[in-house]
Every structure is written in structure tokens, then in C-alpha cells.
C-alpha positions as CSV (number, residue, x, y, z in Angstrom):
1,M,-186.2,-146.2,-9.9
2,N,-183.5,-143.7,-10.2
3,F,-180.7,-143.3,-7.6
4,W,-182.4,-140.4,-5.8
5,D,-185.5,-142.2,-5.6
6,Y,-183.9,-145.2,-4.2
7,L,-182.3,-143.0,-1.4
8,G,-185.6,-141.3,-0.7
9,N,-187.3,-144.7,-0.2
10,R,-184.2,-146.7,1.7
11,H,-183.1,-143.6,3.7
12,E,-184.0,-145.2,7.1
13,Q,-182.0,-148.1,6.4
14,L,-179.2,-146.5,5.0
15,L,-179.0,-144.2,7.9
16,M,-179.1,-147.4,10.1
17,D,-176.3,-149.2,8.2
18,A,-174.3,-145.9,8.2
19,Y,-174.6,-145.4,12.1
20,Q,-173.5,-149.3,12.6
21,H,-170.6,-148.7,9.8
22,A,-169.3,-145.6,11.8
23,S,-169.9,-147.2,15.3
24,A,-168.0,-150.3,14.3
25,V,-165.0,-148.4,12.8
26,F,-164.9,-146.0,15.9
27,Q,-165.0,-148.6,18.6
28,C,-162.4,-150.6,16.6
29,M,-160.1,-147.5,16.3
30,V,-160.3,-147.1,20.0
31,L,-158.9,-150.6,20.7
32,A,-156.3,-150.5,18.1
33,T,-155.2,-147.1,19.2
34,V,-155.0,-148.2,22.7
35,I,-153.3,-151.5,21.8
36,G,-150.9,-149.9,19.1
37,V,-149.8,-147.1,21.7
38,L,-149.1,-149.7,24.3
39,I,-147.0,-152.0,21.8
40,G,-145.1,-148.6,20.7
41,V,-144.5,-147.7,24.2
42,V,-143.2,-151.1,25.2
43,T,-141.1,-151.4,22.0
44,Y,-139.6,-148.2,20.8
45,R,-136.4,-148.2,23.1
46,S,-135.3,-151.5,21.5
47,G,-134.4,-151.7,18.0
48,W,-135.0,-155.5,17.5
49,A,-138.4,-155.1,19.4
50,S,-139.8,-152.5,17.6
51,G,-138.7,-154.1,14.4
52,L,-140.6,-157.2,15.3
53,A,-143.7,-155.1,16.3
54,T,-143.6,-153.4,13.0
55,T,-143.1,-156.4,11.0
56,G,-145.7,-158.4,12.9
57,T,-148.4,-155.8,12.3
58,S,-147.2,-155.6,8.7
59,V,-147.6,-159.2,8.2
60,I,-151.2,-159.0,9.6
61,L,-152.0,-156.1,7.1
62,T,-151.0,-158.3,4.2
63,V,-153.7,-160.9,4.8
64,P,-156.6,-160.4,2.6
65,S,-159.6,-158.9,4.5
66,L,-161.8,-161.4,3.0
67,A,-159.7,-164.3,4.0
68,M,-159.0,-162.8,7.5
69,I,-162.7,-162.7,8.4
70,G,-163.3,-166.0,6.7
71,L,-160.7,-167.6,9.1
72,L,-162.0,-165.9,12.1
73,I,-165.7,-167.3,11.6
74,P,-164.9,-170.8,12.7
75,V,-163.3,-169.2,15.9
76,V,-165.3,-166.3,17.0
77,G,-168.6,-166.9,14.8
78,L,-170.8,-164.9,12.5
79,G,-171.6,-160.9,13.0
80,V,-169.8,-158.3,15.3
81,P,-166.9,-160.5,16.7
82,P,-165.0,-161.2,13.6
83,T,-165.6,-157.6,12.4
84,V,-164.3,-156.1,15.6
85,V,-161.1,-158.6,15.8
86,A,-160.2,-158.1,12.0
87,L,-160.8,-154.3,12.2
88,T,-158.6,-153.9,15.3
89,L,-155.8,-155.9,14.0
90,Y,-155.9,-154.1,10.5
91,G,-155.6,-150.7,12.3
92,L,-152.6,-151.5,14.4
93,L,-149.6,-150.9,11.7
94,P,-150.0,-147.1,11.1
95,I,-150.4,-146.6,14.9
96,V,-147.5,-148.7,16.0
97,R,-145.3,-147.3,13.5
98,N,-146.1,-143.7,14.0
99,C,-146.0,-144.1,17.6
100,I,-142.4,-145.7,17.8
101,V,-141.3,-143.0,15.1
102,G,-142.8,-140.2,17.5
103,L,-141.4,-141.4,20.7
104,R,-138.0,-141.8,19.1
105,G,-138.2,-138.4,17.8
106,V,-138.6,-136.6,21.0
107,D,-135.7,-134.4,21.9
108,P,-133.5,-136.3,24.5
109,S,-132.6,-133.2,26.1
110,L,-136.3,-132.6,27.1
111,V,-136.3,-135.9,28.5
112,D,-133.1,-135.1,30.4
113,A,-134.5,-132.0,31.8
114,A,-137.8,-133.7,33.1
115,T,-135.2,-136.4,34.7
116,G,-133.4,-133.6,36.1
117,I,-136.4,-132.1,38.0
118,G,-137.4,-135.4,39.6
119,M,-139.7,-137.1,37.2
120,S,-140.4,-140.9,37.3
121,R,-139.9,-142.6,34.1
122,L,-143.9,-143.1,33.9
123,A,-144.3,-139.4,34.6
124,R,-141.8,-138.7,31.6
125,L,-143.6,-140.9,29.4
126,V,-147.2,-139.5,30.1
127,R,-146.2,-135.8,30.5
128,V,-143.4,-135.2,28.3
129,E,-142.8,-137.9,25.7
130,L,-146.4,-139.0,24.6
131,P,-147.6,-135.4,24.2
132,L,-144.7,-134.5,22.0
133,A,-145.3,-137.8,19.9
134,W,-148.9,-137.1,19.6
135,P,-148.7,-135.4,16.2
136,P,-147.4,-138.5,14.3
137,I,-149.5,-140.8,16.5
138,L,-152.7,-138.8,15.4
139,T,-151.5,-139.2,11.9
140,G,-151.4,-142.8,12.1
141,I,-155.0,-142.9,13.6
142,R,-156.2,-141.0,10.8
143,I,-154.5,-143.3,8.2
144,S,-156.0,-146.5,9.9
145,T,-159.5,-145.1,10.1
146,Q,-159.4,-144.4,6.5
147,M,-158.2,-147.8,5.6
148,L,-160.8,-149.4,8.0
149,M,-163.7,-147.7,6.4
150,G,-163.4,-149.5,3.4
151,I,-162.3,-152.9,4.9
152,A,-165.4,-152.7,7.2
153,A,-167.5,-153.2,4.3
154,I,-166.1,-156.8,4.0
155,A,-167.6,-157.3,7.2
156,A,-171.0,-158.2,5.6
157,Y,-169.4,-161.4,4.2
158,A,-169.8,-162.6,7.9
159,S,-173.1,-160.9,8.6
160,G,-171.5,-157.8,10.2
161,P,-172.8,-154.6,10.5
162,G,-172.6,-151.6,8.1
163,L,-172.9,-150.4,4.7
164,G,-171.2,-153.5,3.2
165,N,-174.4,-155.1,3.5
166,E,-175.9,-152.7,0.9
167,I,-172.9,-153.2,-1.4
168,F,-173.2,-157.1,-1.1
169,R,-176.8,-157.0,-1.7
170,G,-176.3,-155.1,-4.7
171,L,-173.4,-157.4,-6.0
172,G,-175.6,-160.3,-5.2
173,S,-178.3,-159.0,-7.4
174,L,-176.7,-157.8,-10.4
175,G,-179.1,-157.4,-13.3
176,S,-181.9,-156.3,-11.0
177,S,-183.4,-152.8,-11.2
178,N,-181.7,-151.6,-7.9
179,A,-178.5,-153.3,-7.9
180,L,-176.3,-150.6,-9.2
181,N,-178.3,-148.1,-6.6
182,Q,-177.5,-150.5,-3.9
183,V,-173.8,-150.6,-4.6
184,L,-173.6,-146.9,-5.2
185,A,-175.3,-145.9,-2.2
186,G,-173.2,-148.1,0.1
187,T,-169.9,-147.1,-1.6
188,L,-170.9,-143.3,-1.4
189,G,-172.0,-143.7,2.1
190,I,-168.6,-145.1,3.2
191,V,-166.8,-142.2,1.3
192,V,-169.0,-139.6,3.2
193,L,-168.3,-141.3,6.5
194,A,-164.6,-141.2,5.7
195,L,-164.4,-137.6,5.1
196,L,-166.4,-136.6,8.0
197,F,-164.0,-138.9,10.4
198,D,-161.1,-137.1,8.6
199,A,-162.6,-133.7,9.3
200,V,-163.0,-134.6,13.1
201,Y,-159.4,-135.6,13.2
202,V,-158.3,-132.2,11.6
203,L,-160.4,-130.6,14.4
204,V,-159.0,-132.8,17.1
205,G,-155.4,-132.0,15.7
206,R,-156.1,-128.3,15.8
207,L,-157.3,-128.3,19.2
208,T,-154.6,-130.8,20.8
209,I,-151.5,-130.0,18.8
210,P,-149.9,-126.7,19.4
211,R,-149.6,-124.3,16.3
212,G,-145.9,-124.3,16.4
213,T,-145.4,-128.0,16.3
214,R,-147.9,-128.7,13.3
215,V,-146.4,-129.8,10.2
């Protein structure tokens, strides 16, 4: 059976795996974005706190994904929970780092002007600083998403959802007639999803970032 015949025969399962893969990455990115921006907001004013946040999230990223998921299995079990925890943790570094860089890069005169017209610290953060820091934050989200697309495939090791199951089935049956087709279908599916997500981020950037502030 050639690759195109394999896709035709397995298209329903592949579409379901692709949907689960995209859903897992999207939901984990939402969690990572919320947590990462909160960490950035809390730490960006302090050099040692921001350094600690960046170092801590960097250390997490150095842990091999297979080891991370393996260590989580005894704690949270198989399936979706270890996938969500691992992907959320891996997605933090680019978001935290870019949030800190973006907030520190806001022109102090604009913050002073907002203070001068009576804005509270929270209002300045929400209405002035975070909107101006949004371009680098969005870049961090894009980078994290691309990383998580590949890492999510490892979730199949813990019976997690996604296209990694197709890849693992192929690797587990090397030498069979469809082994290469399975690995190729899973890999290409992840690449296509990554490109689609990135295209969405480009559109979001065009809609939310003023033309004059785009890099």
C-alpha cells in the first residue's frame, strides 16, 4: 500500500488524531500563556526575580520530554493529565522571557504620563504596559507553540492524545508494510498543524498590532 492509499484508508483516524493533537497544544498554550504572563508581570520589575523566573523555566526546558512524561506518570497517571502538565511547563520559557523583555521595553515616559492622568498601577499595566508589550509576548507564544507541536508527539508514550500515536505505532512495527506510512503520516500531520497555527498567529498579529509598531 502506498502512502496516498494509506491516507485514504485511514483518513478518519488521522483527522481525529490531528484534532486531538491541535486541541491539546491549544489548551496547553492557553494555560502556559496565562501562567507565563502572570510570572512575567510579577517579576519584571526585579532583576533577581526575573532572573530566577527565566532560569527556572529554562531548567524545565532542559529536561528531556520523554523523561518528563515518564516522571509524571506515577504522579498523575496515564493519558491527558501528564500531557497537559508537561506541555504547559515546556511552553513557559519563551512566554516568560518575552513578557519580561516586552514590559521592560515600554517607554517610561508613557508610564509616567499614565500616572500623571491618575491611572492606578493595575490600570497602567492593563491599558498601557501589556498592550505595548504584546508584540514580543505574541512572538513568545508562537515560539512555544512550534515547540509544543513536536513535543506533544511524545505524549503517546503515556497513552496521550494526538498524532504521536501514529508515529509510535509505526516505530513499534518497523519492517511491516505500513510502518513507514504511519510514521510519515504522523510527522507530516504535525508539520501541517504547526504551519496552520503559525498562520493564525500571523493573522492575530496583523489584527492586534498597530502597523507602526510591527517589527
